[in-house]
MARMI-701758 format. One record per residue: residue number from 1; residue in one letter; z, x, y of N, C-alpha, C in turn. Coordinates in steps of 0.2 Angstrom, whole numbers, plus 5000, padded with zeros to 4 digits. Layout:
N
(atom NUM; "A"; (Z; X; Y); (Z; X; Y); (Z; X; Y))
...
% end
This chain:
200
(atom 1; "M"; (5012; 5208; 5033); (5011; 5212; 5039); (5010; 5219; 5037))
(atom 2; "S"; (5005; 5222; 5041); (5003; 5229; 5039); (5001; 5233; 5046))
(atom 3; "N"; (5001; 5240; 5045); (4999; 5244; 5051); (4998; 5251; 5048))
(atom 4; "L"; (4995; 5255; 5052); (4994; 5262; 5051); (4999; 5267; 5053))
(atom 5; "E"; (5000; 5272; 5049); (5005; 5277; 5051); (5001; 5284; 5050))
(atom 6; "I"; (5004; 5289; 5053); (5001; 5296; 5052); (5006; 5299; 5047))
(atom 7; "L"; (5004; 5302; 5042); (5008; 5306; 5037); (5010; 5312; 5041))
(atom 8; "D"; (5017; 5313; 5040); (5019; 5320; 5043); (5026; 5322; 5039))
(atom 9; "N"; (5029; 5327; 5041); (5035; 5330; 5037); (5041; 5325; 5038))
(atom 10; "K"; (5040; 5320; 5042); (5046; 5315; 5042); (5045; 5309; 5038))
(atom 11; "S"; (5039; 5308; 5035); (5037; 5303; 5031); (5041; 5303; 5024))
(atom 12; "P"; (5043; 5297; 5022); (5047; 5297; 5016); (5043; 5300; 5010))
(atom 13; "L"; (5047; 5303; 5005); (5044; 5306; 4999); (5040; 5301; 4995))
(atom 14; "S"; (5042; 5295; 4995); (5039; 5290; 4991); (5031; 5289; 4993))
(atom 15; "F"; (5030; 5290; 5000); (5023; 5290; 5002); (5019; 5296; 4999))
(atom 16; "Y"; (5022; 5302; 4999); (5018; 5307; 4995); (5017; 5306; 4988))
(atom 17; "K"; (5022; 5303; 4985); (5021; 5301; 4978); (5015; 5296; 4976))
(atom 18; "T"; (5015; 5291; 4981); (5010; 5286; 4980); (5003; 5290; 4981))
(atom 19; "I"; (5002; 5294; 4986); (4996; 5297; 4988); (4994; 5302; 4982))
(atom 20; "A"; (4999; 5306; 4979); (4997; 5311; 4974); (4995; 5307; 4968))
(atom 21; "N"; (4998; 5301; 4966); (4996; 5297; 4960); (4989; 5294; 4961))
(atom 22; "A"; (4987; 5292; 4968); (4981; 5289; 4969); (4975; 5295; 4968))
(atom 23; "F"; (4977; 5301; 4971); (4972; 5306; 4970); (4971; 5308; 4963))
(atom 24; "F"; (4976; 5309; 4959); (4975; 5311; 4952); (4972; 5305; 4948))
(atom 25; "E"; (4973; 5299; 4950); (4970; 5293; 4946); (4962; 5293; 4948))
(atom 26; "N"; (4961; 5294; 4955); (4954; 5293; 4957); (4949; 5300; 4956))
(atom 27; "W"; (4952; 5305; 4957); (4949; 5312; 4956); (4952; 5317; 4952))
(atom 28; "P"; (4953; 5316; 4946); (4957; 5320; 4941); (4954; 5327; 4941))
(atom 29; "L"; (4948; 5328; 4940); (4945; 5334; 4939); (4945; 5338; 4946))
(atom 30; "E"; (4943; 5334; 4951); (4943; 5338; 4958); (4950; 5340; 4960))
(atom 31; "C"; (4955; 5336; 4958); (4962; 5338; 4959); (4964; 5345; 4956))
(atom 32; "K"; (4962; 5345; 4950); (4963; 5351; 4946); (4959; 5357; 4949))
(atom 33; "D"; (4953; 5356; 4952); (4950; 5361; 4955); (4953; 5363; 4962))
(atom 34; "Y"; (4955; 5358; 4966); (4957; 5360; 4972); (4964; 5362; 4972))
(atom 35; "Y"; (4969; 5358; 4969); (4976; 5360; 4969); (4978; 5364; 4963))
(atom 36; "K"; (4974; 5366; 4959); (4976; 5370; 4953); (4982; 5367; 4949))
(atom 37; "C"; (4982; 5360; 4948); (4987; 5356; 4945); (4985; 5352; 4940))
(atom 38; "D"; (4989; 5351; 4935); (4987; 5346; 4929); (4991; 5340; 4929))
(atom 39; "S"; (4995; 5338; 4935); (4999; 5332; 4935); (4999; 5329; 4942))
(atom 40; "A"; (5001; 5323; 4943); (5002; 5320; 4949); (5008; 5323; 4953))
(atom 41; "E"; (5013; 5324; 4948); (5019; 5327; 4951); (5018; 5334; 4954))
(atom 42; "E"; (5014; 5338; 4951); (5013; 5345; 4954); (5009; 5344; 4960))
(atom 43; "I"; (5004; 5339; 4961); (5000; 5338; 4967); (5005; 5336; 4972))
(atom 44; "E"; (5010; 5331; 4971); (5014; 5329; 4976); (5018; 5335; 4979))
(atom 45; "H"; (5021; 5340; 4975); (5024; 5345; 4978); (5020; 5349; 4982))
(atom 46; "K"; (5013; 5350; 4980); (5009; 5354; 4984); (5007; 5351; 4991))
(atom 47; "I"; (5007; 5344; 4991); (5005; 5340; 4997); (5011; 5341; 5002))
(atom 48; "V"; (5017; 5340; 4999); (5023; 5340; 5003); (5024; 5347; 5006))
(atom 49; "E"; (5023; 5352; 5002); (5023; 5359; 5005); (5018; 5360; 5011))
(atom 50; "E"; (5012; 5357; 5010); (5007; 5358; 5014); (5008; 5355; 5021))
(atom 51; "Y"; (5011; 5349; 5021); (5013; 5345; 5027); (5019; 5348; 5030))
(atom 52; "R"; (5023; 5351; 5027); (5029; 5354; 5030); (5027; 5360; 5035))
(atom 53; "N"; (5021; 5362; 5035); (5019; 5368; 5039); (5013; 5366; 5043))
(atom 54; "V"; (5012; 5359; 5044); (5006; 5357; 5049); (5009; 5355; 5055))
(atom 55; "A"; (5006; 5357; 5061); (5008; 5355; 5067); (5004; 5349; 5069))
(atom 56; "N"; (5006; 5345; 5074); (5003; 5339; 5076); (4995; 5340; 5078))
(atom 57; "N"; (4991; 5336; 5075); (4984; 5336; 5076); (4980; 5342; 5073))
(atom 58; "E"; (4983; 5345; 5068); (4980; 5350; 5064); (4978; 5347; 5057))
(atom 59; "C"; (4974; 5351; 5054); (4972; 5349; 5047); (4977; 5352; 5042))
(atom 60; "P"; (4979; 5348; 5037); (4976; 5341; 5036); (4980; 5336; 5040))
(atom 61; "F"; (4976; 5331; 5042); (4978; 5325; 5046); (4977; 5319; 5042))
(atom 62; "T"; (4982; 5315; 5040); (4981; 5309; 5036); (4984; 5303; 5039))
(atom 63; "I"; (4979; 5298; 5038); (4981; 5291; 5041); (4983; 5287; 5035))
(atom 64; "L"; (4988; 5283; 5035); (4991; 5279; 5029); (4990; 5272; 5031))
(atom 65; "Y"; (4988; 5267; 5027); (4988; 5260; 5028); (4994; 5258; 5024))
(atom 66; "I"; (4999; 5255; 5028); (5005; 5253; 5026); (5005; 5245; 5025))
(atom 67; "D"; (5008; 5243; 5020); (5009; 5235; 5019); (5017; 5235; 5019))
(atom 68; "K"; (5019; 5230; 5024); (5026; 5229; 5025); (5028; 5222; 5022))
(atom 69; "Y"; (5033; 5222; 5018); (5035; 5215; 5015); (5042; 5215; 5014))
(atom 70; "C"; (5045; 5209; 5013); (5052; 5209; 5012); (5054; 5208; 5005))
(atom 71; "E"; (5057; 5214; 5003); (5060; 5214; 4996); (5066; 5209; 4995))
(atom 72; "T"; (5070; 5209; 5000); (5076; 5205; 5000); (5075; 5202; 5007))
(atom 73; "T"; (5080; 5197; 5009); (5080; 5194; 5015); (5082; 5199; 5021))
(atom 74; "Y"; (5085; 5205; 5019); (5088; 5209; 5024); (5084; 5216; 5024))
(atom 75; "E"; (5079; 5217; 5019); (5076; 5224; 5019); (5069; 5223; 5019))
(atom 76; "I"; (5066; 5227; 5024); (5058; 5227; 5024); (5056; 5234; 5020))
(atom 77; "V"; (5052; 5233; 5015); (5049; 5238; 5011); (5042; 5240; 5014))
(atom 78; "K"; (5041; 5247; 5014); (5035; 5249; 5017); (5031; 5253; 5011))
(atom 79; "K"; (5025; 5250; 5009); (5021; 5253; 5004); (5014; 5255; 5006))
(atom 80; "V"; (5013; 5262; 5004); (5006; 5264; 5006); (5001; 5261; 5001))
(atom 81; "V"; (4996; 5258; 5004); (4991; 5255; 5000); (4984; 5258; 5001))
(atom 82; "G"; (4984; 5263; 5005); (4977; 5267; 5006); (4978; 5272; 5011))
(atom 83; "S"; (4974; 5277; 5010); (4974; 5283; 5015); (4968; 5286; 5016))
(atom 84; "V"; (4967; 5290; 5021); (4961; 5295; 5022); (4963; 5301; 5026))
(atom 85; "S"; (4960; 5306; 5025); (4962; 5313; 5028); (4956; 5316; 5031))
(atom 86; "V"; (4958; 5321; 5036); (4954; 5326; 5038); (4957; 5332; 5036))
(atom 87; "C"; (4953; 5337; 5032); (4955; 5343; 5030); (4950; 5349; 5031))
(atom 88; "K"; (4952; 5355; 5031); (4948; 5360; 5032); (4943; 5361; 5027))
(atom 89; "T"; (4944; 5360; 5021); (4939; 5360; 5015); (4941; 5355; 5010))
(atom 90; "D"; (4936; 5352; 5007); (4937; 5348; 5002); (4934; 5350; 4995))
(atom 91; "I"; (4930; 5355; 4996); (4927; 5358; 4990); (4928; 5366; 4990))
(atom 92; "V"; (4932; 5368; 4985); (4934; 5375; 4985); (4928; 5380; 4986))
(atom 93; "G"; (4928; 5384; 4991); (4922; 5389; 4991); (4916; 5386; 4995))
(atom 94; "S"; (4917; 5380; 4998); (4911; 5378; 5001); (4910; 5381; 5008))
(atom 95; "K"; (4904; 5382; 5011); (4903; 5384; 5017); (4904; 5379; 5023))
(atom 96; "Y"; (4905; 5373; 5021); (4905; 5367; 5026); (4912; 5366; 5027))
(atom 97; "G"; (4913; 5362; 5033); (4920; 5360; 5035); (4920; 5359; 5043))
(atom 98; "P"; (4925; 5355; 5045); (4930; 5351; 5041); (4927; 5345; 5038))
(atom 99; "W"; (4931; 5342; 5034); (4929; 5336; 5030); (4934; 5330; 5031))
(atom 100; "I"; (4930; 5324; 5030); (4934; 5318; 5028); (4935; 5318; 5021))
(atom 101; "S"; (4941; 5317; 5019); (4942; 5317; 5011); (4947; 5311; 5009))
(atom 102; "D"; (4947; 5310; 5003); (4952; 5306; 4999); (4953; 5299; 5002))
(atom 103; "L"; (4947; 5296; 5004); (4948; 5289; 5006); (4949; 5284; 5000))
(atom 104; "W"; (4954; 5281; 4999); (4956; 5277; 4994); (4960; 5270; 4996))
(atom 105; "V"; (4959; 5265; 4992); (4963; 5259; 4993); (4965; 5256; 4987))
(atom 106; "D"; (4972; 5254; 4986); (4975; 5251; 4980); (4970; 5245; 4978))
(atom 107; "K"; (4969; 5245; 4971); (4964; 5240; 4969); (4966; 5233; 4970))
(atom 108; "N"; (4973; 5232; 4972); (4975; 5225; 4973); (4974; 5223; 4981))
(atom 109; "Y"; (4972; 5228; 4985); (4971; 5227; 4992); (4963; 5228; 4994))
(atom 110; "R"; (4959; 5228; 4989); (4952; 5230; 4991); (4948; 5223; 4994))
(atom 111; "N"; (4943; 5224; 4997); (4939; 5219; 5000); (4943; 5215; 5005))
(atom 112; "C"; (4947; 5219; 5009); (4951; 5216; 5014); (4949; 5220; 5021))
(atom 113; "G"; (4945; 5224; 5021); (4943; 5228; 5027); (4947; 5234; 5028))
(atom 114; "I"; (4951; 5236; 5023); (4956; 5242; 5024); (4952; 5248; 5024))
(atom 115; "S"; (4947; 5249; 5020); (4943; 5255; 5020); (4940; 5256; 5027))
(atom 116; "K"; (4937; 5251; 5030); (4934; 5251; 5037); (4939; 5253; 5042))
(atom 117; "S"; (4945; 5250; 5042); (4950; 5251; 5047); (4952; 5259; 5046))
(atom 118; "L"; (4953; 5261; 5040); (4955; 5268; 5039); (4949; 5273; 5042))
(atom 119; "L"; (4943; 5271; 5040); (4937; 5276; 5042); (4936; 5275; 5050))
(atom 120; "D"; (4937; 5269; 5053); (4936; 5269; 5060); (4941; 5273; 5063))
(atom 121; "N"; (4947; 5273; 5061); (4953; 5277; 5064); (4953; 5284; 5063))
(atom 122; "I"; (4951; 5286; 5057); (4950; 5293; 5056); (4945; 5297; 5059))
(atom 123; "L"; (4939; 5293; 5060); (4934; 5296; 5064); (4936; 5296; 5071))
(atom 124; "Y"; (4939; 5291; 5074); (4941; 5291; 5081); (4946; 5297; 5082))
(atom 125; "C"; (4951; 5298; 5078); (4956; 5303; 5078); (4953; 5310; 5078))
(atom 126; "A"; (4948; 5311; 5073); (4945; 5317; 5072); (4941; 5319; 5079))
(atom 127; "N"; (4938; 5315; 5082); (4934; 5316; 5087); (4938; 5316; 5094))
(atom 128; "K"; (4942; 5311; 5095); (4946; 5311; 5101); (4952; 5315; 5102))
(atom 129; "K"; (4956; 5315; 5096); (4962; 5319; 5096); (4961; 5326; 5094))
(atom 130; "M"; (4957; 5327; 5089); (4956; 5334; 5086); (4950; 5338; 5089))
(atom 131; "G"; (4946; 5335; 5093); (4940; 5338; 5096); (4935; 5340; 5091))
(atom 132; "I"; (4935; 5337; 5085); (4929; 5338; 5080); (4923; 5335; 5082))
(atom 133; "N"; (4917; 5339; 5082); (4911; 5336; 5084); (4906; 5336; 5078))
(atom 134; "K"; (4908; 5339; 5073); (4904; 5338; 5067); (4909; 5338; 5061))
(atom 135; "I"; (4907; 5334; 5056); (4912; 5333; 5050); (4908; 5331; 5044))
(atom 136; "Y"; (4911; 5333; 5038); (4907; 5332; 5032); (4911; 5328; 5027))
(atom 137; "L"; (4908; 5325; 5022); (4911; 5322; 5016); (4906; 5323; 5010))
(atom 138; "W"; (4909; 5321; 5005); (4905; 5321; 4999); (4906; 5314; 4995))
(atom 139; "V"; (4900; 5312; 4992); (4900; 5306; 4988); (4896; 5306; 4982))
(atom 140; "D"; (4898; 5303; 4977); (4895; 5303; 4971); (4888; 5299; 4972))
(atom 141; "I"; (4883; 5303; 4969); (4876; 5300; 4970); (4875; 5293; 4967))
(atom 142; "K"; (4879; 5292; 4962); (4878; 5285; 4958); (4881; 5280; 4963))
(atom 143; "N"; (4885; 5281; 4968); (4889; 5276; 4972); (4884; 5275; 4978))
(atom 144; "D"; (4879; 5271; 4976); (4874; 5269; 4981); (4877; 5265; 4987))
(atom 145; "Y"; (4881; 5261; 4986); (4885; 5257; 4991); (4888; 5261; 4996))
(atom 146; "V"; (4892; 5266; 4993); (4896; 5270; 4998); (4892; 5275; 5002))
(atom 147; "V"; (4886; 5277; 4999); (4881; 5281; 5003); (4879; 5278; 5009))
(atom 148; "K"; (4877; 5271; 5007); (4874; 5267; 5013); (4880; 5266; 5018))
(atom 149; "L"; (4886; 5265; 5016); (4891; 5263; 5020); (4892; 5269; 5025))
(atom 150; "Y"; (4892; 5275; 5022); (4893; 5281; 5027); (4887; 5282; 5031))
(atom 151; "E"; (4881; 5281; 5029); (4875; 5281; 5033); (4876; 5276; 5039))
(atom 152; "K"; (4879; 5271; 5038); (4880; 5266; 5044); (4885; 5269; 5049))
(atom 153; "Y"; (4889; 5274; 5047); (4893; 5277; 5051); (4890; 5284; 5054))
(atom 154; "G"; (4884; 5285; 5053); (4880; 5290; 5056); (4880; 5297; 5052))
(atom 155; "F"; (4882; 5296; 5046); (4882; 5302; 5041); (4875; 5303; 5038))
(atom 156; "T"; (4873; 5309; 5038); (4866; 5310; 5034); (4867; 5315; 5029))
(atom 157; "I"; (4863; 5315; 5024); (4863; 5319; 5018); (4861; 5326; 5020))
(atom 158; "V"; (4865; 5331; 5019); (4862; 5338; 5020); (4861; 5342; 5014))
(atom 159; "E"; (4864; 5340; 5008); (4863; 5344; 5002); (4865; 5339; 4996))
(atom 160; "K"; (4861; 5340; 4991); (4863; 5337; 4984); (4865; 5343; 4980))
(atom 161; "T"; (4871; 5342; 4976); (4874; 5348; 4972); (4878; 5345; 4967))
(atom 162; "V"; (4881; 5349; 4963); (4885; 5347; 4957); (4892; 5349; 4959))
(atom 163; "Y"; (4897; 5345; 4958); (4904; 5346; 4959); (4909; 5343; 4954))
(atom 164; "C"; (4912; 5347; 4950); (4916; 5345; 4945); (4913; 5340; 4940))
(atom 165; "G"; (4906; 5342; 4938); (4903; 5339; 4933); (4899; 5332; 4936))
(atom 166; "R"; (4900; 5331; 4943); (4897; 5325; 4946); (4891; 5327; 4950))
(atom 167; "D"; (4886; 5324; 4950); (4880; 5324; 4955); (4883; 5321; 4962))
(atom 168; "I"; (4883; 5325; 4967); (4885; 5323; 4973); (4881; 5324; 4979))
(atom 169; "Y"; (4881; 5320; 4984); (4878; 5322; 4991); (4884; 5324; 4995))
(atom 170; "I"; (4882; 5330; 4999); (4886; 5332; 5005); (4883; 5329; 5011))
(atom 171; "M"; (4887; 5325; 5015); (4885; 5322; 5020); (4888; 5324; 5027))
(atom 172; "L"; (4884; 5324; 5032); (4887; 5327; 5039); (4886; 5321; 5044))
(atom 173; "K"; (4891; 5321; 5048); (4891; 5317; 5054); (4891; 5322; 5061))
(atom 174; "T"; (4886; 5321; 5065); (4886; 5325; 5071); (4886; 5320; 5077))
(atom 175; "T"; (4884; 5314; 5076); (4884; 5309; 5082); (4890; 5305; 5082))
(atom 176; "W"; (4893; 5304; 5088); (4899; 5300; 5089); (4898; 5294; 5093))
(atom 177; "N"; (4892; 5293; 5095); (4891; 5287; 5100); (4892; 5280; 5096))
(atom 178; "N"; (4891; 5280; 5090); (4892; 5274; 5086); (4899; 5273; 5083))
(atom 179; "I"; (4904; 5277; 5085); (4911; 5275; 5083); (4914; 5270; 5087))
(atom 180; "I"; (4918; 5266; 5085); (4921; 5261; 5089); (4926; 5264; 5094))
(atom 181; "N"; (4925; 5262; 5100); (4930; 5264; 5105); (4937; 5260; 5104))
(atom 182; "L"; (4941; 5263; 5099); (4947; 5259; 5098); (4952; 5259; 5103))
(atom 183; "D"; (4952; 5264; 5108); (4956; 5264; 5113); (4955; 5258; 5118))
(atom 184; "N"; (4949; 5257; 5120); (4947; 5251; 5124); (4948; 5245; 5121))
(atom 185; "E"; (4946; 5244; 5115); (4947; 5238; 5111); (4954; 5236; 5109))
(atom 186; "G"; (4958; 5240; 5110); (4965; 5239; 5109); (4967; 5238; 5101))
(atom 187; "L"; (4963; 5241; 5097); (4964; 5241; 5090); (4969; 5245; 5087))
(atom 188; "I"; (4969; 5247; 5081); (4975; 5250; 5078); (4977; 5257; 5080))
(atom 189; "Y"; (4972; 5260; 5083); (4973; 5267; 5086); (4979; 5267; 5091))
(atom 190; "N"; (4980; 5261; 5095); (4985; 5261; 5099); (4992; 5261; 5095))
(atom 191; "Q"; (4992; 5258; 5089); (4998; 5257; 5085); (5000; 5264; 5083))
(atom 192; "L"; (4994; 5268; 5081); (4996; 5275; 5079); (4999; 5279; 5084))
(atom 193; "L"; (4997; 5278; 5090); (5000; 5282; 5096); (5008; 5280; 5097))
(atom 194; "V"; (5009; 5273; 5096); (5016; 5271; 5097); (5020; 5274; 5091))
(atom 195; "N"; (5017; 5274; 5085); (5021; 5277; 5079); (5023; 5284; 5081))
(atom 196; "E"; (5018; 5287; 5083); (5019; 5295; 5084); (5024; 5296; 5090))
(atom 197; "L"; (5024; 5292; 5095); (5028; 5293; 5100); (5036; 5291; 5098))
(atom 198; "N"; (5036; 5286; 5094); (5043; 5284; 5091); (5046; 5289; 5087))
(atom 199; "K"; (5042; 5293; 5083); (5044; 5298; 5079); (5047; 5304; 5083))
(atom 200; "N"; (5044; 5306; 5089); (5046; 5312; 5093); (5053; 5311; 5096))
% end
């Protein structure tokens, strides 16, 4: 059983630890540049501090993909197996923003549609909840499959540059008519609203 949740200052510290570990594992050089940290533990502290000061629907805004399973007959355990964020900047000193950043899925949960679910929902939230009508992301040029995936979502390449030793494309989305209308289709976005209301 799984669902999506919004990361906030009421989320368990274990969620932050999982995200920090995923960030440091997937983007070690970028983490050092962005967070000025040399370990996942330091990144975790920075993320916690950042989210303590964020109001609802402001950046950063993070959606978590949660796997729920029974560790014992009596206790349901919630495990973060993927996440994606909207943030003001994803490359220090960039003239662009806001950004979609840090889309990752646990290697044991890949090829199950989780990335698509996260991307559908973050784009919907960025546009419908946060009022964003243009958004950027960056992707490694070598990752042709991911470039094509983002192009299907309406992203176009605006710049080729180098970031932390990687050749990357900066991509931009300005058209929103091709995002799924999650509200009308009754998909996971409704669950996000339920979770948010239950926390208040």
